[in-house]
GUMIZA-33031 format. One record per atom (N, C-alpha, C): x negated, y, z. Coordinates in steps of 0.05 Angstrom, whole numbers, plus 5000, padded with zeros to 4 digits. Layout:
! residues N
XYZ
...
This chain:
! residues 129
498349765000
500050005000
498350255000
495950245012
494250475012
493550574984
493150384966
492550464938
494950604925
497350524931
499750654921
500050934932
499450964958
499651234970
497551414957
495151314952
493051484939
493851544910
494951344896
495751394868
497751614866
499851604883
501851814882
500852084893
498952074911
497752324920
496352464896
494952314880
493652424857
495652524836
497752364831
499752454812
501252694821
501952704847
503452944858
501653184858
499053144864
497153374863
496953484835
496653314815
496453404787
499053534778
501253414785
503853534777
504253804791
503453824816
503754074830
502154304818
499654244811
497954444798
499154524771
499954324755
501154374729
503754544732
505354474752
507754634757
507154914765
505154954782
504455224791
503455384767
501955254749
501055394725
503355474707
505255294704
507655354688
509255584701
509555574727
511055784741
509656054737
507056054736
505556304734
505856424706
506756264687
506956354659
509856404650
511756404669
514456464661
516356234663
518656264651
520656054652
522256074678
523455854686
524955844711
522955834734
521756064740
519656074760
520355964787
522656034797
523455944823
523655634825
524955504806
525155214807
522455074803
520955174784
518355044779
516455084802
516455324814
514655384836
515455214861
517955174865
518855004887
518154714883
518554614859
517754334852
514754294856
513254494847
510354474849
509454484879
510654654894
509954674922
510554414937
512854294932
513554044946
511553824938
510853814913
508853614904
506153664917
505353914917
502653974928
502553934958
504653984972
504653935001
504553635008
505953474993
506153194999
503753024988
502253134969
499952984959
497852944982
496953154996
495053095018
496352945041
498952975045
500252815066
500052515060
500352445034
500052165027
497152065030
495252235024
492452165029
491952115059
493152295075
492852255104
494151995114
496451925103
497651675111
495951435102
494751455078
493051235069
490651205089
489551435097
487251435115
488051335143
490451395152
491451315178
492751045179
492850915156
494150655155
493050455175
490450445179
489450255199
490550315228
491150555233
492250635259
495250605260
496650685239
499550685239
500850435228
499350275213
500450025202
502850075184
504949915188
507249925171
508750195173
508350345194
509550605196
508550785174
505950765167
504850925145
506150835119
506450575115
507750475091
510650575088
512150555110
514950645110
515050945105
513651105120
513651395117
512751475089
510551345080
509551415053
511351335031
512651105033
514551025012
516951205010
517951285033
520251475034
519351745023
516851825030
515852085020
515452084990
514451864979
514151844950
516851864936
518851704945
521451714933
522751994936
522552114959
523652374963
522452594946
519752584943
518452774926
519152734897
519352484888
520152434860
522952544855
524752504874
527552594870
527652904872
526553024892
526753304896
525253464874
522653414871
521153554851
521953474823
522553214819
523453124793
525953244784
527853284802
530453404794
530053694786
528453844802
527954124795
526454144768
524453974764
522953984739
524753904715
526553704719
528353624698
530253854690
531054004709
532854234703
531454434684
528854474688
527454664672
526554534645
525454294646
524254174622
526354034605
528453924617
530453774601
533153924599
533454134615
535954284615
538154154630
537653954646
539653814661
538353684685
539853624706
538853494730
538553194725
537053064743
536652774741
539352644744
540752714766
543452624771
544552804793
547152794797
548452964817
547152914845
546353134858
545253124885
542552994888
541052964866
538352844867
536553014885
536553274882
534753444898
535553434928
538053464935
538753444964
538153174976
538552964960
537952694970
534952674975
533352774955
530452764958
529552934981
530753164985
530053325008
530653195035
532853065036
533552905060
531652685065
530752555043
528752335046
526052445056
525352685047
522852805056
523052875086
525252975095
525653025123
525352765139
526752555128
526552295141
523752185142
522252225121
519452135120
517752265142
518152525145
516652665166
517452575194
520052515197
520952415223
519952135229
519651965208
518451705211
515551735220
514151925208
511351965217
511252065246
513152235253
513252335281
513752105300
515651935293
516251695310
513851515312
512351485290
509951305291
507951415311
507651675313
505851785333
506751735361
509351765365
510551705391
510151415399
510751235380
510450945385
507450885391
505750995375
502850945378
501951045405
502851285413
502051405438
503151245462
505551155460
506850995481
505350735485
504650605463
503150355465
500450395479
499150615472
496550665484
496750715513
498850865522
499250925550
499850675566
501350495554
502050245568
500050025565
497750095554
495549895552
495849685531
497549735511
497949535490
496149605466
494749825467
492749885447
493849995421
496249935414
497550045390
496649915365
495149695366
494249575341
496349395328
498549345342
500749195331
502049365310
502449275285
503549435264
506449375258
507849265278
510749225274
512149495273
514149525256
515749765254
517949745275
């Protein structure tokens, strides 16, 4: 799963920079800039999850998977509106945004679970979700 997180981090980073460049040159600046910002924010987050995978275990996989899907839906829908003239499907961006919020909450819970295990002497190396 770490390889998949890194793959999408690179793809989101490249898409974010391309989107920022497109926004700088006109068109639907607001939509493109927002899509680019979401992609650029989540690219390093995915790299971080890949790096923290030995510590977080399946929590990193779950949070990263939800983050990938959410970014694809949110940024993809905004980009589709500009590039294709139509949305991916009804409510794709809000669903993607909700998934991104959920992904960050999964990551927050993973820290809580990891911290609780360390406090109770279980070491936290168990990667059960």
